[in-house]
Phi, psi and omega in degrees: 000142181294149176227152174289133176289164177302321180298317180293321180293326183271351186305314180301320181291323178296317181295316178296320177300320179295320178298310182299315180296318178298318179294318180296317179297319180297321179292322179294320179291319175082007178206161179287149175235080186298338181297336180292346180299330179291320175297319179299313183294320178296315180296318180296318179302315180295317181300313181293321175302315180293324178296319185276346187303317184281352185285127180255112183295333181296343181280000182306315184296336182296332181293338181288351174290342175230074187298311185297306180294328177296315179298320180294315180299317181292323177298314181297314184293322192246353175241304184292309186298314178303316180292317180296316182296317179297316182295315179294325175297322178296324181287323189256324192240013187298336178277355181230078190301327179294315176297320179299312180297317179296321179295319177297313180302315182298321185275350185290329191252119177296148179296144176237029182214267195285356176297336177293328177297315181289326175300318179290318179303319181272007177063046175270189182270091183295316179305320177293322177300320177295320180294335179282339184306305182296329176296313183297317183288320182294315182291325180290328175293317183290318189270346185304315179301321179295314179299316182297318183289315185281318187263298185290324180296341177279342180266310175236110182303138180209147181291140179300322180297325178293319178297314181297317179298315183294320179292317180297318184283322189249002173232304184293310183299311178294330177297313180293315180297319179299319179298316181294313181296320179302313181297319182294313183293318180295319180296325184272322187246343181096161183293322182298320179290317184296311183273003176251256184301319183295312180297319180297316180296318179296324178296321179293313180296322181301316182299313184284333172295322178295323177299315179297319179300312183297315179298314181293328176301314184277335176288324185282341185257172177299151181288145177286146176272157177301324180297329177294316181297326182295341182273357184299330180303321178294322178294318178297320176300316177303313184294316179298316178298320179301310183295318182291319179297316179294325178294312178298321178299319179297319178295319179295317178299318178302320178292307187297321185257008175051054186280339185089160185299310185300315180292325179294321177299312180297320177301317182298316186275331177287340179259343179264315183293140185240164185247079187294326183300324186293337185255353180297314180297319178299318181295317181297317183286322186273334185230060177296143179081014179236072184298335179291332174297315180295317182300319179299318180293319183289325179291339180309301181293338177295320176279327186298315185302305179297328179294316180294323175298317178296316181296323178297319179293321178297316180297318178297323177293327181280345188304317182265329190263333184267124188280081174271126180296135180265145179282000000 
């Protein structure tokens, strides 16, 4: 059975440490350093490239072996969640537009990585989860400009041209480059090398590149006020509510559509786990000077990890006792 690596377990603490260190350095310097935005953008491009690197587009067709649950999962991820996230943000965070915008950004993109670990831990259908990966990454790249303009642009006004540029630079370009590099490395070294040592090394570099990105984001921008930090509780409330509502929705869908336990588990994690790395670059490019937007995105995985662990344990407890109809 899959287990979280030490690196994955420590990731939330590493990210929070990067935020705190970046804020402290900025306070010590006492002024903004806008030149660091270029380091941030380069780092973000690499992080998103590394996230997208293992995704195989050829697996798109495998999802059609489960047409009904695939259609439901995509509907929840790309129709229900954007509308739900915006509405819940209006209820909880409407007085704090930067947090509201960051929360929407964080919840817009389905995870394309570690949700498979939790699917395996809870004994879900991992092969179907893998087949959903290329759908999730492709649709989030295509739909992100629309989401940003319709949803986030209503919270923090932003030019459409800026949105298109940020999505093209930090989603489309790394997506295309990752596809090319994947093909080259596999052709030269083979699949075992690519999905073994190469993928592992890229994962390690990605984490520390993300740390540098986060620190430079907060060093380059105005310092956060203590009053800003005091509002974090509302954001955490938003995130906890988001995960629990999506989890309950997955259980209800499993019942209504008779998906079976394994498919219900996969449904739960593909709709709750989010892809924070993919939107950091978009946020930096589209919302410069809004550190609370970045903070909201970074806090997402800090809350997400313990929530997903809790949901996995709940599902394992329900496996024998909760009467989910089997297909």
